[in-house]
NUZAVEX-688927 format. One record per residue (C-alpha): x, y negated, z negated; residue in one letter. Coordinates in steps of 0.05 Angstrom, whole numbers, plus 5000, padded with zeros to 4 digits. Each point is the difference from the previous one (the first is absolute). Example, Ala and Ser with C-alpha at 12.3 -4.5 7.8 and 13.67 -1.06 7.14 Angstrom:
2
524650904844a;502749315013s;
END
This chain:
505
323711347280m;500050004916t;501850644965p;492450024984l;498549965070s;504650505023r;497750594936f;492649815034i;502250275074d;504150584968y;493650114966v;496050005053v;504450345065e;499850654950q;491749984987v;499049805078s;505450015050p;496549565053a;496549544959r;507449824976a;501549755074a;495149785013r;501749464934r;506249975032q;497149745059y;495649514982y;505649724948r;504749935057a;493149645044w;499649524946l;506449734996q;500049885076g;493549645007s;503049684920r;506149765054k;496149785055g;500150155080k;504149475019r;506150414958e;498850635037q;505350405053y;494850135076a;502350694973a;496050034952a;492649625031k;495050444996s;495549905056h;496550305058r;505150445027l;504150224936s;493249954938g;500450754998g;507150024987w;499749934930t;506650194960v;500550344914v;504449574969p;504150344949g;507850144996g;504250375032l;500950704958n;492249914996d;499150085075l;505050534994i;496650374943a;493849975034n;501850235065s;506850354990g;497350694994p;495549965060a;506549905033i;503550454983r;495550575012q;497949735067r;507149855020v;501650744978r;494550355038q;501549605064l;508150284998v;496350604992r;496350005063d;500049415039f;507250235037p;501749245019y;500449784910f;503450715007a;506249655042r;498849324978a;501850254919i;505750515030n;503049455042c;500149614938v;503550534958v;505450175047d;501949425031y;501749644921v;503150734980v;500450505040g;504050554977p;500749614938g;503549345001i;507650044981m;503949724951f;507149924983q;502949654947s;504249454994r;502649914915a;505649575004v;505449744951t;499849354948e;503549685057s;496150185059g;503150585023d;496750585028l;500650584935n;499950675049k;501250374934a;493549814972a;497249945073i;502150865011t;497350264925a;492449505007i;498950275078e;502550684982d;494949944934s;494949715046w;499950525057k;499750544953w;493949714957w;496750005067k;498350674989e;497149934931e;496849395015a;492550224986d;498150164932t;494750525032a;505950355036g;497949925075k;502249595033l;506949605018h;500449204983f;500049885076d;493350305006e;497349614947i;502349365026m;496350285059r;493650124960l;500149354951m;500749635075k;494150415028r;496649804931q;501849345013d;496249945064v;494250384986e;498049824935s;502349394994g;505250244944e;505250354964f;499850354931i;507050344967l;500550184929v;508350084970k;499950614974a;507050394953y;499550685011p;505550454969k;504750475036g;501349635064r;505149635029y;497249394973v;493849924954p;496849595055f;494750265034s;493749635029l;493550164990s;493949855054l;494149634998y;494649835047e;496549284994a;493850384972d;502550224951w;499849224964l;494050034948t;496649454960e;497650594955n;503949744955s;501449394943n;505349465003p;506150424958k;506249365001f;494349504996g;499249705065g;495150105041m;497950635036l;496749865074k;500550615065q;503650444948g;507049504985i;500849604943e;502749355001y;501149364967l;494649615029e;504749324975a;506050175045t;497050615045g;505750364973e;498750825010v;500250404920l;497550635012a;496450465065y;493250494967h;499450575046l;496050624995s;498250475049d;494449855050p;496750604983d;500449904927d;498549324976y;499750284935r;508149994985n;503149375006v;508849995004t;502549294981v;507449905031v;503949404981r;500549605060a;507450115001s;498950635014q;495949905061v;503249915080i;493049575031h;501349695061g;494549585046f;499949525040d;498649374957t;496549535048v;496949494945r;503049824934p;497450394930q;499250595057q;499950714958l;497250565045r;502550055077g;494650085054v;501950445063s;502449515061p;494850455056f;494449704959a;498049465053p;500750425048a;495150734959v;493349715037i;502749855085l;502850754974a;494550374994d;495549505043d;504350305057l;500250704970e;492149964998n;500049715066y;505250585031m;496150544973g;492849785033a;503649835070e;504550724989i;491950424979d;497449555056a;505450245042a;499050814989k;491449884992l;500849735064a;503850495022a;496350594985k;494449825044y;502250265077l;493349865043a;492149894988f;495550195047i;494249495016e;492550485016t;493949855027p;497850274938d;496149574950p;498250554950a;506550324987g;498850735032m;506850195018q;500350314920s;496550595055g;504850085042r;506850224966l;504150415016t;502550394946y;506250444984e;501750484956e;507849974960n;504250444974s;495450174936e;495150135041g;496249334972v;494649745062t;502049245012k;498349445050p;504949815052l;500649354984e;506549665021e;503749995072m;506850535021e;503950015044n;497950335064a;492050034974i;495549845049i;493249684973e;493549925035y;495149454997l;493849925003q;497249715059p;500749074975g;505650164941e;506949675019r;505350174961v;504849204983d;506950214973i;502049594943a;503849434995k;504849904939h;501849244988e;502450084939r;505849734972p;497249495044g;506049455029t;499249544946t;502250514944f;507449935004q;500849214999p;495050084942f;504250384971v;505549775012k;499649304980f;496650304936v;506950294984l;503749395003t;495849714953m;501050634957l;508049935013s;499049294969v;496450084949g;503750634986t;507049625014g;504050635040v;500049945075p;494450195059y;504750395025e;503250264934l;492650094965l;496950265077t;506050435027g;497549595075d;507249825032y;496849705067q;502849445027g;505549804944l;507449875038n;507149784971f;497549314980s;492750244970t;503050444973a;506049704957r;495349414979i;493950464975c;507150404950r;501549374988n;493549744969d;499550744961w;507749934976s;497249274970q;492250264961m;505350644971l;505049534972r;496249654944p;496850684990i;506150424998a;502349434944v;495450004969r;498750844990h;508649864981i;498349604942r;493550264970q;501350825006f;507950135029c;503549494949d;495950084941p;500650785002v;509149895018f;500849624941r;495450534944a;504150525025f;506849664992l;498949784937d;497950834969m;505750225050a;504049594959v;496150104921l;500250765031s;508249964992g;499750205085r;502549345018i;505849634966t;499749355022l;504249544955p;495749334965g;493850165042y;495649944938f;503549334999n;499949805078n;495350475034p;500149485038r;506650275046l;498250715001y;492449915022w;502849665076e;497850355045r;496549995075e;494950365027w;499250235074q;492349995040p;500750445059p;500749635059g;497150105062m;502750385071v;502749405055a;494249965057v;507450075043d;505550284964p;504549745067l;497449245002r;499149894928e;506750394972s;503949395061k;496149594966s;502550174916q;508050165029i;500149225020e;495649654945s;506450414961i;505749795042d;496649345002y;499749984932g;492849974988l;498350684962k;505350454962s;499650805004q;496349944940q;493749645022e;500350385067v;498550754960a;494949684949r;496549805063e;500150705015r;498550284937g;507050294993r;506049854951d;505449785029l;505350454953e;495550605006d;501349865070i;507949905004y;500050514960r;496250475046e;504949865053i;506050244973k;497050564980a;499150145066a;505949785032r;502850394947d;496750635023m;501249815071a;508150164983k;498850514964e;496650415070y;505449655032g;494449595043l;502449255024e;494149535030f;501549415060v;496749454982k;496049835071p;503349415046s;495349264997t;498050065065a;497250784986v;496149784936s;497549295032n;498250455068n;500250774997p;498549845065a;507249925007a;502950744984i;498350255071n;505549375026k;504450184960e;498850765012s;501349725074e;506149574987e;504350554950e;
END
């Protein structure tokens, strides 16, 4: 496409977006017709069944720009009002971040050995700084971590701006923004293109700056260089500038299920209000003249319209009372809802059992399969959160900690990677069967298939912390004069052996 064509498309888009979309559609149609029908994939051909399936050609960024705001608002509304969506987002945040992804420094010397002095200094300063991580002074760093993961799922992206307030232990903090703050109501400031609030170089895709404005006041725009912004999202196509909620494929399904369940519940409530129906041969509706009246506590006389306990109603000749039969919800309601929830589980990526709290029919094998699949799905999500959020924050913190003199790290700015070595430990998962899985872990360690560190990481713990706690517990037991006897192998494998041993004694 020539520069003139792009300019014309841009002008038409500003004046009439609908006409611009039609221009793009017919341009793609003409290009396809020139190539000939024989060059098409079967999936791209139009026939009597797929003739109504039309797509608007265009780049991913245009697609996100047009659909992103609506998707964000709909996901937020479903998280607020639809219990299963709220459960889904909580599951992702709890299993990816939990109470907070644990940090442990692994700083090394030039020879590659652990630098224990540097590790101690970095970890001590990091723990102190986490209390002051929020520029607003409201949130702990671990709470910011959870909030950013929640934003990542709910809005499809998270945005942090680095700040350098004075008077804190380390003059560095994080300012939190929602995706709605990115605005196009501005002009490029660094010679790039501005799209969806992000200024970038069209040739390379390099982000130059972010244009931020309060959604309630678009007049005041703040332009922040990209080096001062931490922006994370799941990249699914090259040159992508903004993110989309991973729950987007499930939005329509969740809304339909919410409406269906609401309608079914309303119908059941309405049906339950009718106790009985009176059949009468009086076609003229003369029953109103024979109503029984009663006076309430306020002295108001009203007709007796409801049947109560121990009341005998005398009917006129020919009348008959039929007790109402309530068949709502029907027998197909629960299987259908379960089927739709299974589809919703696929759309959100959360296992059905976790999404619904329905654990019926699970045994050890199926529970392990479910947990293993869930762990496999979470691993790249947790790694991306570490790379896009945890690592950039840690490096910026360490830079300012050294610059401010809080930490002395010789040669840091010559080779900072020696001090950037670290481990981030996401939360682990509780064992389905602790006894059975513990035996398997012990055998793996004994045969050299796993290390103790790997087993500790699977449980979301750090081996050094575990050893430190064990030592503290033993020292405490020794201080109080306590001694614990390890049970025999027979007892640990078969608790019923306790009675046998006592009989032998």
